[in-house]
N, C-alpha and C positions, 0 to 999 in steps of 0.2 A: 391574426390577433385583432381584437377590437380596439377602437381608439382608447378606451379606458385601460386596457392591458398595455397598450403602447406607452401611455403616460406613467403607469406604475413601473414599468421597466425603466423608463427614462429617469424617474425620480430615485430609482435604486442604483443609478449609475451603471446600468446594463444597456447593451445595444438593443434597441427595439428592431422590429422588422423593417421599419422605415422611420424617417425623421418625424418627430412629434411637432405639431404646429398649432399655434394659438392665434386667434384674432378676436378680441372682444370679450374674453372671459373676465377681465378685471378692468378697473378704472384707470389702469396704467398701461393696458395692452390693447386698447380699443381703437375705434375709428370715429371721427366726427361725422355729424349728420350729413353735411353737404357732400363730403368725400364718399361716404357710404352710399348716398343716393345715386351718384354717378357711377360708382363701382357696380351697384346692383343693376343699373340699366345696361352697362357694358358687358357684364358677365352672365346675366340671366335674361336672355332674349324674351321680350314680351312682358317682363315683370313690371307691374304697375303699382304695387303697394307703396304706401308712404313710410318712410323711416320713423320709428318710434324712439324717442329720447329716453335712454335708460339711465343716464347720468347727466343732469342738466348743468352742472358746474362747468364741465368741459364740453357740454352738448354732444356727448357720445351717443351714437345710434346703436340700437339693438341689432346684433348680427343674428338674424333668425332664419329658419329654414325657408327656402331650400339652399341658402348660401353656404352654410357649414358643410352640407353634403357635397355641394358643387366643388368646394375648396378642399375637401377631405380634411377638415379640421378635427382635432383630437380632444379639445377641451371646451366645456361650457361653464359659464359662471353663474354664481348666485350672489347678486349684489347685496349690500346692506338692506335692512328692512325699510329704511327711509333714505331719502336723498340728503345731500348736504344743505338743503333748504327746509328739511324736516317735513316734507310731504311725501306721500307714497305715489308710486307710478300706477295710476288708475284713472278711470273716467276720461279717456283720451279726447283731446280737442285739437283743432288745426292751429298751426303757427307757421309764419313765413320767416325764413332766415334772411339776414341782411342782403344776401345775393339773390333772393327771390325763390329759393328752394322751399317747396311746401312739405312740411313734416307734421308729426303728431307729438304733443306734449301732454303731461299730466293735467288733469282738470284743475289742479291747484297751482299750476304754473301761471301765476298772475304777475303782470308787469305793467309798467308805464314807460313813457319815453321822456327823456329830458329835452332841454331846449336845443341840443345838438343832434337829436335823433337817437341817442344811445338808449339801449334797453336796460331798464332797472327792474330787478327781480327782488322778491320780498320773502322773508322767513315765514314759513307755514302758509305762504300765499296771502298773507295779511297786508292789504294795501293801506291799512291805517297806521302802520309803523314805518320807520325809516327803511329804505331799501338796503340790502346787504351785499349786492353785487351788481356789476355793470358790464354790458357787452356793447362795445362801440360798433357803429355801423360798418366799419371796415374789418371787424373781427368775426371769429366764428365760435367764441367761447367767452365765458364770464371771468372777470377779475373781482376779487373781494373788495368791498368798500371798507376802509378802516373806520370803525365807529369807536374810537378810543376816547374815553373820559380822562380827565387829568389824573395822573398817578400821584397819590400821596403815600409815600413809603411808610409813614407812621400808621396808616390805616389799611394797609394791605391785609386782606382776609383770604385765608387759604380757600375757603369754600367758594369764593367768587370765581376762581378758575377751576377748582376741582369739581364743582357741581355740573360741569359739562358731562360728567360720567355718572351712570347709575346702573343698578341691577337690571338686567334684561327683563322686560315685561312678559307676561304670558302671551300677549299678542305677538311680540317679536319672536319668542321661542316657537310658537306655533307656525309662524311664517317660515323659519329655518327648517323646522321638522318637515312640513308639508312640501316645501319647494325642493329640498334635497332628496327626499324620498321619491318624489315624482320623477326627477331627473334620473335617479339611480335605477328605478324600476322600469321606466318607459324609454330610456335611451341607453346607448352603450358608450357615451362620451365619458371622458375623465371629468371630474367635478372640482372646480376651483371656487372656494367660498371666501367672501370678504366678511370678516368678523370685526365689528366696530368696538371702539373704546380701548384698543390695545396699543395704539401708536402714541409714543411719548414725544410731544413737541413737534408733531407733524405740522409744518407751516401752513398747509392748506386748511387746517382745523383751528389754528390760533385765532383768526378773526371771527370764528363762531358764526358763520353765515346762516345758521339755522336758528339763532337766538333772536328774539324780538328786542331784547335789551342786553347790551354787553357790559360787563363790569371788569375792572382791573386791566390786566395786560392783554390787549387785543391787537395792538399795532405790531406789524411784522418787525419793523426796525427796533421797537422797544423790546420785543420778545428776544431777539438775538442779543441785544445788549444786556438783557436781564440774565442770560446764561452766565455772565460774569458778575454783573453788578448785584444781582439778586439771586445768586446761586442757591442759597439756603432756602429761600422761598420756593424756587422752582423744584428743588429736591422734595420739599414737603408736598407740593402739588402732585408730583410723580408718585410719591409714596402712597398718597391717598388713591390716586388713579389705579395703581398696581393692586392695591387691596381689593378694589371693586372688580378689576379685570380678572383676577384669579378666581373670584367667585363666579364670574360669568363664564370662564372657561369650563368650569365644572358643569354648569347648567347647559352650555352649548354641546358639550361632549355627550350628555345624556340624550339630547334630541336629534343630533346629527349622526352620532355613532360612526360606523364604518363607511357611511355614504360619501364622505369627502376624501379626496386624495391629497389636496394641497389647500392651505389656508393663508390668505393674506392677512398679516397682522400689523405691518408698519410701512408707512410711506414717508417716514422722516428722512429728509435729505441732509447729508453731511458734506457734500461736495459741490464745488463750483466748476467752471470750465477749466481752471488751471490749478486748483489746489483744494485741500480741505478748507472749510470755513471756520473750523474750530480746532483747538489744540487736541490731539488725541487723548491727552490726560483728562480733558474736560469730558470727552465721551466716556472714558473709563469710569470716572467718578460720578457722573450725573445721569447717563443714559444706560450704560451697559448693565448695571446691577438689576434694573427693572426689566429690561428686555430679556435678560437671562432668566429671571424668575418666571416670566410668562412662558418662554420657550420650554423651560424645564418642565413646567406643569403640563403643557400640551404633550410633550414627548412621554411623560410618565403615564398619561391617560389614553393616548391614541397612537396610531401609526401615521397621523397626518404629517406631511412635510410643510415646513414653515417658510413662507415667502416674504422677503423684504424688498421693497422698492427704494432704491437709494441712488439718486442721480449724481453725476459729476465725477471728478477726479478723486476717487476714494481708495486707490490702490493701497495706501499705507494703513488704512483702517480695516481692510478685509480680514486679516487674521483675527482682529477683535470681534468682528461680526460672526466669524466661524465659532470662536470661543463662546459667544453669547448664545449660540444654539440655532442660528439660522441655517436652513438647508438649501434655500433657493434665492439667488440674487438676480435682481432686475433693476434697471434696463440694460446694463452693460454698455455704458456710454463710452465706446472706444474712441470717440473723437476728442476726448478730453485728455489732459496731460497724464502720462504714465499708464493709461489704460489700454495697453497694447493687447490685441486679441490673443496672439500666440503666447505671450507671457502670462496672461491671466489663466489660460487653459492649462499651461504647463505647471504653474505654481499652485493653483487652487481648484483645478478640475476634479481632483479626487474627493474634495470636501464639499464643494458647492455645485448644485445644478445651475447652469446659466440659462436664464429665460429672457430672451431678447437679443440685443446686439447684432441683429441680422441686417440692418440697413440704417444708415445715418439719416436722421430726420432733420438735421440742420442744413445739410447741403445736398446730399445725393438724391433723396426722394423729391424734394421740392424743386431743385435746380438742375439735376442731372438729366441725361438722356435715358431712354429705356434701355439702351445697350449698357450704359454705365450702371444703372440700377441692377440689371441682371448679373453683370459681372461681380459687383460687390456682394450681392446675395450669395452667389455660388462660393466666393472666397470665404465668407464668414461661416457658411455651413460646413465647408471643408475643415475649418479650424476648430469650431466649437463642437461639432458632432462626433469627432473622433473619440472612440472609446465610450460613447454614451454620455448621458448627463446634460443634454441640451434640448430646450424647447425653442423652436424658432418663433421670433416675433420681431417687429421693428424696434428701434430704440425709442421707446415711449409711444404715446398715442399719435395716430395720424389725425391731425386736427384741422389742417388748412385745406382750402379748396384748390387742389392741384390738378395737374394733368392726369386723368385717369389711366392713360397709357403707362405711367410709371408704376401704378399699383398693379396693373395687369402684368407688367414685366417682373415685378417682385414675386408674384405667384407663379409665373412661368419658371423663374429660377428655382423656387421651392419645389415645384412639381418635377422638374427635370432632375433635381437632386434625389427625389424619391422614386424616380422611374415611373411617374404618372404622366400620361399624355394630357396636355392642356388643350381645351377646345375654345379658348378665348385669346 
């Protein structure tokens, strides 16, 4: 079976010939530039190419050949047509990470440094406006800068939040059409596509790091409070967003067609380490109707499987996510309260494909030994892969600069579970 056939089987809850594996297909399943640099050096003897940044917000590196072949990956990704800073990945130029790693970034990746040496990045690469995100010298990714104007509830305008969303341009549609067709015809990988404008209240999007000027509710704390304090306003924003998103689904289906197997539509998190951060009834009244509308339209028009990224302790919300029409759940954060791997597989494994959950990113990968990493990977694969419906990936992105031996141990565990001999 080809990797694409492996993915299709997995998404259909059938047992593939071997475990389906992803690293780097999406902005939630990737690997940071520095970690990828050292991993390339360790796993590809003599490899000298610089890592290219495919997603600058988290500084995720592009997992490019020959690494996917070396790791026997099954999935490749098509990112959104522009980054979260509203520039395209093109005209590459050199950049030095805080730890000294030399990488490549988009030609529009323009930055300055503040008085403490932190990197400040700008929407559309425009240095004449305020920066929209910051990366500290001790970090490996950016955090959004809150550019919140005073909120006057008497003057709240729907359009000020809703105009983040628009009908896909001809340029965007051409990008999706050409990129997906090329991958479909020239490779045998499964294809994962990130389609933009479908996520309702994704907190990574609220600060609008791509906008030169932000209006209305852009502060994260204010947004969360507004789910209760300004619920009617948020509902109207979502209503307008949904109207636009449904039109975009129809446009995207026409240009992508059967080339995609799975589509990322939402990264809206509802869980914390120990609990949900909103009442389930708030989800059901404010989010679920719009997520269900998008998912229903996609299912009516295509055979794409729909991927949601939702961190934290969301056990009590999973039945609602299934009812809302999601097919694939990520990152399966089993280190949080109530998210026991065996329980999740037993109760929801017939309805959801689990994508992730393979290794704890909070403790085991950064602080464990290679032996502990290997053991945890094998345990998770044994649990989640039983009966099909599982794509291996770590729990969220590998972002930090950690001991490369642990990443190698992770893939030794994966390969041993698949009966593939590792040569690293």
